[in-house]
Each structure stands twice: as C-alpha cells, then as structure tokens.
N, C-alpha and C positions, 0 to 999 in steps of 0.2 A: 500338386502340392508345389512339385519342382518349378511347375510356373509362375505359381503365386510367391514363390520366396524369389524367384529373379526379377520380378516386379518390383518388387519391395527391396532388393539388391541394387536395380537401378537406379531406382527413387533415391535410396542413400548416399548414391556414388554422385547423383545430378548435386543432392544439397550439398553434399563434399564439395566440388569444383567450383558453385556457384560462392559457398561461404569464405573460400578460402583464395579466390581468384578475383572475383569481381571487385570491382574500384570500391574502396570505402567509403566515401560521402552517400553514395546512390545506395549502397549496400544498405548503408545505416539507416538513412530515410526510410527508404521501402521498409523495414522493418520495422524500424520506428512508431509508422503513423498507425498502424493497427493497436501497438501497444498504447500509444496517446489517447487511442481514441476509447478503450478499454479502462484505460486508467481515469480520464472523465467520466465516463458512463457508470464506472466506483464513485467518483464524486455525486455524480447527478443524483445517485441515489439517495446519499445524505442530503443535498439540496433542495431536492423535491420535499421530501420529508421536512426539511428546517422550515422553508416556505409555507406547508399546509400546516404546520403544526404552530406556525409563529401565528397563524390566525385566531389560533384557540385561545392565547394569554402567556402573561411574560412565563408564569412556574411550566407551563406546558415546553417553552423555547427551551427552558433551563432543564427538563429532563433530555435533551439531546446532548447536553454537554455532559452530563453523566453517564447516558446510556454510550457515547463516544468511547468512553474507556476500553467497556467489556467489547464493542465493537471491534476494536481495534485488536483487543487479544485475540478474536476470531480471525481477524488477519493473519496475526502472527502465526498463527497455527498452519494456513492455509499459505503462506509463504515460507515459514522453516521448511515445510516438505517441497512445496514447489519448487524453490528455490536450492534447498539442499541437494534434492535429487537431481535437479536441471543442470546445476552447474559443473557435477560430476556426467552427468550423461553427455552434454555438448562438448566436453571434454574427451568422454569416449568415442562420439562419433566422429572428430577429430581426428583419433588413434584409428577410426573405421572399426571398431569393438562393437557391433551392432549388438550382441546376444548380451553382453554386459549391460547396455544402454538400457534394453528394455527391460533386465528386472530392476532397475534404477526407477523406471519410468511407473513402474507398477507396485512398487516397493513405497512408492512418495505419494501414489493415489490412497492407498490404501493406510498408510500412515495417518493422511490427513482425516479421512473421515471418522476412524475410531476415535481418533485423539480429541477431537470435535463432540463426540458423544459425551465422554466420558466427561469434559469440561462441561458441557451444557448440564449434565444431569446433577453438577456439585452445585454450578450456579442457581439453577432452578430451586433446588433444596434451601438455600440459604439467600434467595432474591433480595429483600427488605432489608436486611441488614447489610447485604454487601452492598446497596446504594447510598445506606448511610455512610458507609466507611468510603467510600468513593466523593463525599465532600457535597451527597445533597443537602439542602435543608426539608424539613419535616412541612412545607407544601410542596415541594418539587417529587420528593420520595413517590406518594403513589403514581402519579404518572411514568414515572422511570420502571418502576415495575410492569405496569399496562403495556409499554411501549417496548422490552424488553423480553417479556415473557414469549410471544411466538414465535420471535427472532432468534432464541435461543430453544426453540423446538426444531427450527429450519436449521440450528448450525451445525450438523455434518454436512449439508448440502452448502451452506455459505463458505466453508472453510476448503470444500471438496472443490468448489468452483475455482477459489484463488489458486489452490493449487494445481488445477487440469489448466489454467491458464496461463502460468507460468511454465509448465511443463510443456504444453505445443510450444510457446515463445520459442524455448531453447533449444526447440529442434528446427525452428528458424519457420515456425509455421504462426506466427502471430493472426493472420486473418481469421482461422478458426475462433480461435481465443476471443476476438473480437464480435465474432458473432453471437457466440453465445451471451458477453455479456451485455450487448446493444440488446438483442431479444429480452431480454429480462428486465432493464431499465427502461425502455418502451412501454412494459405493458407496465412496470411500477407509475409511470406517468396517468396511466388508465385509472390502474385499481387504487390507488390514493386518494384522490380526492372523492371515489365514489366508497370507498368505506369510512372515510373521516365524513363526509357531511349527507351525503344519499343512505346512507344507511344507518347515521349518525354513531357510530362506533367510535367519536374521538380520538385519539393518540393511538387507543389498543389497532385501530384501524389501520392506522399508519405502520404500525410495527407488522403486524397480519399482511398487509400487501408488501412490507418490504421481506418478509420468509416465503409466501410464495413465489414473488419473483426471482430471489434467488433458487428456490429449486428448481423453476423451470430454467435458467441458466444454467444447474447442474445436470439435467439433465441432456438439454444440448450439447454439453460441452463433452458428456460422457461419451456420448454418440458418435461425437467427430474426433474423439480420440480414440477411439476403437476404430474407426473407417478410416479415416482421412489422414492420420498422422505419418511422418516418417515411420517411426515406430508405432504398431498398434497394441495398444493398450491391453494386456490380457492378464488378468488375477493369477493366471497360469504359471505366470513369469514372478509371480510373490513369493520368490523361496529365498530369504531372509540369510546372511549371514555377517558375521562382527564385522568384516570389511566392508560391505555394503552399508552396514548401520554405521559406523563411523564416516564413512563418505558422505553419507546426507546428512550427517549431526555437524560435521566441519564445515560444509557448504552451506548448510542452511540457519548455523549460529547466528551469524551477522544478522538474519534478516528477522529471525528471533529477537534479538537483543535489539535490535533499531525499532521495530514493533513494542515489543512487551516497552522498551525506554517511553515509546509513544504514549502508553497507556498510562503510564506511573507518572509522563511531565501533564497529560490530562487532567489527571486527579489532582496531581500539587497545584495547577491552575484553577481549577473547584477549588480547592482549599482555600486556597492563596483569596478568592474570589470572596469566600461563602461571607467574610465580617460586612461584606458591603453591599449584601445583600442578592436576591434573586435577580433584579435588572445586569447585575456585574455577571454573573454566571449565564446567564442566557447572550449578554454583550461577547464576551470572551467565547463561547461555543461557536458562535454568527463568523467571528473572526477564523476561527481555526478550521472550518468548512471551507470557509471562502481561500484562505492561503494553503489547503491542503488542495483546492481545484488548481491553483499554482504553479505548486509543487509539483502535481502530476502531470503536467505537460513534460517536465525537466525529467520525472522520473521514467517517464514513458522512452524520452530518447536513450537513457539509459539504458533500458529493459531493450532495444533496440542493440544498441552496443554490446550487451553480453553474449550471447550468443556468437556472435561475430569473436568478440574477444575470446570468449571459450574454446569454439572450433580453433583460430588461427592459434593459440596458443599452443593448444593439443598436439598442433601440426608442426609448432617451432618456428611459425612466421610471426618474430618477435616485431618487426617493423610495423606488420599490421596493424600490431595492437596497440604501440606506438601513437601510431598516424589515427587509429579511430579514438582514440580518450583526448588526444589534441585536439580534432573534430567537434568532439560532443561537449566538451567543456569552452571552445567559443562561441559556439551556436547557441549553447545553453545559457550562457551568461547575457548575450545578446537579447535574446527571448526574455529572460527573468528583466532585464533594464525596460523594456517594453512593457511587458505587462504590470512592473512596480510600478511603472509612471500613469499607466491608465490607469490602473485601483487608487493611487494617490488622490488623483483628480476625481474620478468617482464614488469615492468612499462613504460619503453620508446616502448617498441614494442605491448603493449598495446593501449598507444594513439596514435601511429601511422596506428594503425590499422583503427583508425577513420578520423584521419587528418594528415597527413603528414608536413605538414607547420613548418617548424622549431622554430616559434617563439610559436604556438600553444603548439607541444610537451615540450617544457622549461615550459611553466607554466603547464600543466598536470604532468607531472612528478614530481614538487616539492610536489605536492596539495595532489598526490597518496600516496608519502614517506611519509608528514608529516600524513595523515589520518591512512596509516598501524601503527604508530607507536601505537596508542591508539584503534583499531579497537575491541581489544578483551574485550574491557570495555563493547560495546553494550550487552554482552550477560547478564548482570546482568541490565542496565538499560531498556532492552527489555520487558525483563521477570517482570523485577519488575513494568513496567507498564500494565501488560496483567493480572496479577495475581488479581492486586488491580481493574482495569475495570471490570472483569470477576465476580468479587465477589460484584461489586454493588458498591463499593467506590469512587464515582463518582468526588469528589471532590479533593480525592487525586490523581487518575487517570489524571484527567483533566492537573491537576499541573503537574505531570510529564512529562506527553504527549508534555508538549508544551515546557520544559526546554532546549531541545536535541539542536532544530532546531525555538524556536521561541523567549524565556527568555534569552537564553545565545550566538546562534548564531547570532541572527542578529543585537542586538548593536557590539560584537565582532569584527563581518566581516567589518560593517558600523566605529570603531573607529580605529582600528591596521592599514588601510591603510595609514592613516593619520603621522605615524610612523614608518612603516617598509615597505611602497610603494607596488609594488602587495605581495610580502611575507605575508603581513599581508591577504590577501586573501587568501593566501594558506594556511596559519597556522592556521583558523578561526576554523575549525570542530574540528580541533586536541584541542584547547582549548573548546570548546565548553562540547566535550566528557569527559574530568578529570572533567567540573564541573557539570555537571549531575550526574556521577556517584558517585561524593561525596555527590551529594543532594539525590539520591535513596536509598544508603545502610543505613540509619537514619528510613525510610518508611518503607524499606522493614523488620529492624528489630522488629518494631512493629508491622506489620501486621503478621509476624509469630510467635510473642508471644500469638496476641490474638489468632490463628488456635491451641494453646497448651488447 
C-alpha cells in the first residue's frame, strides 16, 4: 500500500512541476489538442445524426433542432459537475492537497450520474408536451420524441461522460478523455447508418446509436479515471460536506449557466423560426451544429488553458496565468478568422450536405454569412469566461457565461423577427456576439489588473 501511495505521490509531484514550470505555449497546446479533438468528436456525434437524418426529410431535420435544447441540458449537467469539481480540484493540486482533490473528483462523478438519472425520468414522463413547448411543429414533434427517447434512457452515461472528460482534463490528462470520446464517436459512425437505413429504424435508430455510443464512452472513461488518472476515481471518497458542495456549485455554476442559456437560446430560435415553417427550423438547426463545430475548437483551446490557469493560480504564479490568457486570446482569434472565411466561402455546399431543400439552404446560408462576420470575437468572449471561472470568480463567470446565449441572444431573436421577418432570426447571433464582446472587455481589464 505504501509503495502504491508513493507512486501516486510521485505522479502528482511530476504533474505539478510540469504545470507550473513548462513553457506556457507548448504546455497549453499539448493539453489543448486532446480537448479540441474531444470537442470535435462531440460535434461529430451531432453532425453525423444531422447528416443521416437529413436524408429522411425536412421534418426529421427539424427534430434535431428541437432535440438540441434537451441535449444541451444534459451537457450542462455533465459540465456543471465536471467543471465545478475540476476547477477546485486543479487549484487543490496546485496547492498539493491531493486528498481534498480526490474527494472533489468522486463527488463530481457521482453528482453528474445521479442528477442525470432524475432529469431523464422527468423528461421521459412528459416528453410529448415538452417538445411542443420547445418550439416543435405538429409535424416535427413525433420525430423529436422518437429521437430523444433512447438518448434520455442513456442520460446518466451521457452526463457521466462529459463530467469525466472534464475531470480528467483538469488533472492535465486530456489524452485519456479524448480516447473515451473518440471511441464512442467512431462507433457512432458505424451504428447510425446501420440502424437508420439497414435496420429501417429511421430517426429512432439515430437516437439509439447515439445512446449506445455514449454508454460505451462512459465505460471507457470510468475505467480510465479509476486506473490512469493522477487521482484515482473511487466512490469511497464520495463523502460530501457543505464546503465541498459549495465549491462544486461555485465552480460549476458558470458552465451550468452557459449551457442552460444555450438550451434556452436554442428554444427561442426554434420559437422565432416556427412561424416561417419547418424549413426555417431545419436551416437554423443545421447552422447551430456547424457553428458549434467551429466554436468547439476554441472551447478546446480554452479547456487546455484551464488546468494551467488552475494549477498556477493555486500556486500563486500569476504571471503565467496572464501569459496563458493572452496566448489563447491571440491564437483563438486567428483561428476563428480563418475558419470564418472558409465557412463564408463554402456555406451553400456546407448546408446542402445536410439538407438540399432550397428553402433550408436559403435560411442556412444567410445565417452562416451573418455569423461569420463576428465569429472572431468569440476568442476574447470564451477565454474571458474560462479564466474567470477557473480563478473561482463565480459571479463574474456566470454573468459572462449567460451573455452570449441568454442575456442577449434570447431576447434579440424573439424581437428582431417582428421587424425583419426571417432575417431577424438569421442575424440574431451576430448581434449577440457584438454585445457580448463589448461586455467582456472591461471585465478582462479588471481581472488582468488584479493579476499584476
């Protein structure tokens, strides 16, 4: 037993030296790569379903947009516990308090699984009225119910996977999280067409494939956490007390707010697009999935920065925190400029990949063009949210998290269509990005001044 503890201690000490002494750019890039891949894999789940379901019809494509709201809530629960426990865990590792960090790890995992189980039971009990409330038309609703049912059954595994991916990442072990998610995604590429077309299960088959693949990812990630993490996952450490619970809530609240606001915003987009028909809902659903893929690259870069920020903030090395923040802002802005230009030039072809209906393409191309105009602003927006969250500034991080998709997008997308018709739906995210950037900059000036 003493030998095992010595090995664990040596591993934790080596990780501490790496996170607090290795040059910032190379450290962040090394940690970001697995996180970017993991996020792209998560997007691939969505895009795979969007592509194959798009072959079934416009109403089925619209069902993906309705389901997006509920799936975002499941992600929100996983991120809440994964980031909530992970933020505090990385700071405790920076202080070399490994026992407390281990308890945070176990509580974050257990909280995600149990909370998802409760939410799944509630949603399954009222699924038909729920999808109608989320903006579904009468033609889209049956397909949304079919798609969501198997995903909700697998909800504890879905949330558990997102939480474990974050908990591994905050230990500086992003590669293990990537392995778990990539394995499930590769399986999904095989099962989705098999279930939809060969077994003729239609949109229910797409949901079933996603549920199975998320379960496989959950099993792999649980094994990785129990055997290969800097901290070993053990439910024996799941001994809650109010101080730990408050830390998890404080650290995870910005993620919960951000994801929940995203779900509310997606619902508002569906409601705003509803008067313009199934094609408008389907077009905006495709655009949301495409831009989610773009932003997932930047989120991955920020997720590589977060454990670096947590370790060094906990260790009192504030100059490294500032250096990491500006490195990520500059790099993410450059990446978004390139991706935005590429999407602008190829937007008709991108939308047609998922649905060739001319009405869907018209809405999708216009919305993509508008969003490409301001997508580069999300570098500052995202990094500002992540540095404030990792430093434990819960109020500021929660406010910044809700700006882009809640405070600004939700009202804008409901108001503008009354004046500009469907164009108001298409331009709403662009307006929200500008307002969020104008809000984020003063907060970042304050944080960076404090770090001096």
